[in-house]
C-alpha positions in Angstrom: 0.0 0.0 0.0 1.4 3.4 -0.9 1.3 6.4 1.4 -1.3 8.0 -0.9 -3.5 4.9 -0.6 -3.1 4.8 3.2 -4.0 8.5 3.5 -7.1 8.1 1.3 -8.0 5.0 3.3 -8.1 7.1 6.5 -9.8 10.2 5.1 -11.9 10.2 1.9 -12.8 6.5 1.8 -14.4 6.3 5.3 -16.3 9.5 4.6 -17.6 8.0 1.4 -18.5 4.7 3.1 -20.5 6.6 5.8 -22.3 8.8 3.2 -20.7 11.9 4.8 -18.3 12.9 2.0 -20.1 16.2 1.7 -19.0 17.3 5.2 -16.0 15.0 6.0 -12.9 13.4 4.4 -11.0 16.4 2.9 -10.0 19.9 3.7 -12.5 21.8 1.7 -14.5 24.9 2.3 -17.8 24.1 4.1 -16.6 20.8 5.5 -15.7 20.1 9.2 -12.1 21.1 9.8 -10.7 18.1 11.8 -7.0 17.6 11.1 -3.6 17.3 12.7 -0.4 19.3 12.0 2.6 17.0 11.9 6.3 17.7 12.6 7.3 16.4 9.2 5.8 15.9 5.8 5.0 12.2 6.0 4.3 12.1 2.3 7.9 13.1 1.3 10.3 11.9 4.0 12.0 8.4 3.9 9.6 5.7 5.1 11.6 4.9 8.3 11.4 8.6 9.4 7.6 8.5 9.5 7.8 6.7 12.8 9.7 9.7 14.2 6.9 12.2 13.3 5.1 14.0 16.1 1.7 15.6 16.3 2.3 19.3 16.7 -1.3 20.4 16.8 -4.8 19.0 16.5 -7.9 20.9 15.2 -11.4 19.8 15.6 -14.4 21.6 14.1 -12.0 24.3 13.1 -10.8 25.0 16.6 -7.4 24.1 18.0 -7.7 21.5 20.8 -4.0 20.6 21.2 -0.7 22.4 20.5 -0.3 25.6 18.6 -0.7 26.5 15.0 
């Protein structure tokens, strides 16, 4: 499984499966803004470095709930 497939499998695909793709699954205007800010770009770093990535901030419903942005 590629990183792109894994990311889609945790975002867009579950939203589609639960019939909520109009409000969840991607960062798009009008959708709920639930996301994390990571310490590294996990899509570009070497695979072994992904395990060293930290969560810097978490946002739920557009409001920061952990860390700072």
